[in-house]
N, C-alpha and C positions, 0 to 999 in steps of 0.2 A: 504493500502500499503504498503510494507518495505521502511524506511528509508535509504538511500545509504551509505554507511559505507565506500565509497570507505577513505577517509582522516583519517580514522585511528581516529576519534576524533577531530581532527585539524581544528582551525578556515579557516587554507588555508594550501595546500602544495607547497612549493617550487621548482620548481627544476628547478636548472641550467645548460643548455647547450652551448653547445661551436662547430661551425660548423667549422670545422679543413678545412676552402676550399684549404687555399694555394693560388697556381697558378691555378687552373680548373679553375673558373669561370670565367676568363682573357681568359683563354685559347679558353677554350667552345664559345667566342663571335668567334674565329678567332685564329690558330694555328700561324699564322705569330707576336702576341703578345710577342711570343715565343722571336723574337730580339728585343725588348724591354728594355734594362734593368734594365732601373728605374725601370717601372712597373710592374718586373717579382720580384725586391730585395721588395717591398713595399709589395707581396702577400707573400715570402718567412717570411717573420717578423716572421708570427705569427708561426708558427714549432719552429722556427727557437730560439724567443727571449720569442713572444705572453706565448705558451704553458708550457714552464717553469714557466715564470712568474706564472701563473694561478694556476699549480699544487702547488706550492709550497703558492702560498695564502690558496689555499682546505687547505692542511694541517693544516696551520695555524689557520684557522680554524675550520679544525674539521668538515665540507660540502662535500657530497658526489657529484658528477656532473654526467653527461650522456656529451661523444665527437664523435658526427654526423661526417665521418670519409668521403672523398670520396674514392673509392678502389684503384686509381690513386694516390693519394698523403700518400696511407698506403703501392702503393707500389716502389715508390722513393724514402720512405723516414723509412725503414726495421723495424726500430728500433719503431717505432714513437707509434703504437697501442699497442704494448706490458708494453712501457716506463708506460702506460695512464692505462691500469689493474695496472699493479703492485702494482700502487698507490692508487689501493682501484676503479677506480670509471668508469663507464661502456663505452663502445664501441659502437659507433651503424653505421647502415649505410645509408649512405650515395650520394647513386647512385655510379656508377665510374670513370666518366668523369665529375660531375655536370654539365651534359648536359639537360634543363627540359624536362621532359615529355612532356609537351605536344607543343612540335619541334621536335620530333620522332614518328616512326609508330609504331603501337605497337610489332609490332616482333624487331625494332629495341630498346624500352623499354624493352625486354623483356630481350634481347644479354648483355645489359647495366647492369640490374638489379643483372644477374644474372654473370656477368663478377667481379661484387662489391665481389658477396657473394664468389666467390672464392679466391680469396684474402685475407680474413679474410679465408678464413678453412685452407691454404696455411699456416696461419703464427699462426696457431692456437687458434684465436681470436673468444670466442665466440659472438654471435649475434642474441640479441633481438629483436631489433626493424630499425622502418624505417623512416627516414624524405625526401621530393623528394628534389633534389636539384630545388632552388628557391621559395619554395612550392610549385611548378605547376604541383600536381598530375591531373592523368586524369581518368574517370571512373574506367580506367583499372587497377589503380594502388592498392586500397587496395585488393584484387583479388592475386596479384604480392605477396601482402604483407604477404598473410595467405597460400599461396601455396605452402613459402618456408616456411614458418613452423615459422617466428615470431611471436611475440606476439603484438604490437602494429603499428604503424606508428604515424607521428609526425606532418604533412604539412595538416590538414584542420582548417579552423573555423567556425565549425555552433554550438561551445558554450563558454565557459569559464570554463567548469567543462570535466572531461572522459567522453565519449559518446562510447558506444558499435558496431560492424559493423557486421552484415553477409555479409558477403563475397560471399555466393555459396561454396567458396574454404577456406571455415571456421571462424569462428568468430574472430576479433581481435578489441584492445582497439584503440580508439583514443584519443592524449594527444593534443590538439586544440593549435595552434600558433595565433599571431596576428601582424600583424605590430604595433602596438604602445610597444612592448614588444621586439621589435627587435635594433639594434645595426647599422645593416648600414643605415639605412634611418633620422639617428643618426649624422652618421661619414664618411661615405662611400663618399669617392674621390677621381676621376681619371680622368686625361684629357684625356687621351687615352686606352680603350676606355672611352668616360664620362661616369662615374659614378658618379653621385650623386654632387649637386650645392653649398651643404650648409652645413660646421662643426659646430655644436652646439656643445656649453661649458657642462661638464661633470657636471657642477654643476644642468643645466637646467636639462637632462637629471635625472640625480637621484632623481631631486624634483620629475619627471612625476611616475618613477618607484615603488621611494614609496608610494606616490598616491594612483597609482594603486595596490602595494599590500595591503595598510591598506582597501582600501574598498573591495580590496576582501577577507576579513576577513568574512565581512557581509553576507554575499553570498556561501561560502567556495568554493571557488572560485579555481581554480588549477593555479596557476602564473608560464607559462612556462618561461622564461627569454632567448630568442637566444642572444648568441653574438658568432664573430670574432674571433678568437686572435690576424688576423695583425689588427685589428681594437681597442678590449677593451684590449689587453694587452702593450697599450698605457701606458706609467705611471698615467700622469695626469686622462684618464679613467678607470686605474685598482682601482687606490683610490677609485673612483666614486664607484666597484661595491664592492670594499671592505667596504663602507658605508654602505651600500645598505645593506651586509650578516648580518652586524653587527644590523643595522636594524631592522632588518625579526629576528635575533635569541632573538632580548631584547626584542619581542614585545609577547614572553613567548607562544604563542601560532599555531606558525608557524611554519610547519615539514618541512625540507628540504630534497628529497629522490633523487633516482635514478629515472630514465621514467622507467625503464623494473620492478623496486618497484612497481610503481603508476600504470602501467599496470596489473602486477598482481594483484595487489587487486583490481583492477576494475572491471578485466574479472569475480573476486570473488563475484563479489559484486552482492548480488541477487534486489536490491534496484537501480541499472541501469537497462535502458530496454535498448533493439539490435534492432537495423534498419539494414533495409534493403534498400543498396543504388538504386536507381530509377533518368535514366541518362532522361533530360529533354527533351520532344518534343519540338519540335519548328515549328511553323507553320512558315514557308518562308517569305508567304503571309505579314504575320507583321515583322517579322526578317529576313529582307533578308540579306544574303552572302555582 
């Protein structure tokens, strides 16, 4: 059997990903929240303050990143995606309105997906990958990604290394995620809509993420970190991100890469098996609605 080579000889590959959601995940819970000025300002902090700080940090440490941007956010802030690309990073598709696919019909999911793609096409932004809102993919989502010519998805959790999916509309790479590498579970809090109940110390979060990155080196994993600029763009939290990147760079055997580059390596890797998704057939007598 051919040994996987997607990692390029690195002990682990780190993808720093930033979900630039802004107001969209709150509005997806009800457009009435648009009247909550404090809540909207909390979310606007992401593109207004967090993204510029993050871009400066990435420049300083000379590491690449991928920014998953909802089409609605890119539409509301026309220069945002172009600025990210101009700084040497990747912009990827993160739905149009940040509505989870599991909350939509197949037709609604397709319309949302295509509306997001149209925004980036109009702005001249090349899109290679996709991440479902809330990581809530349906069985139809991977085929949509392939059908529209994208090379990867980053929403599923069946491994901690890239794997390949045959969708029927084409083969894509899956760059898996996990809740333990997401800052939402650590920092997200809002009273209305009620989001989270605990705000964790950045020191504890850094300890957890360092331990995970260090352990992943033993298994040649993909350290796919998901951060939100309205959360991790805050000063103390961004310093934790700085420390994490410096830790990874100091290890000497961790490679930082954009998601599209990891996906290209995975798709060209003869050592990675390709699997076909098989929808579960559920016996209603065992698992009723």
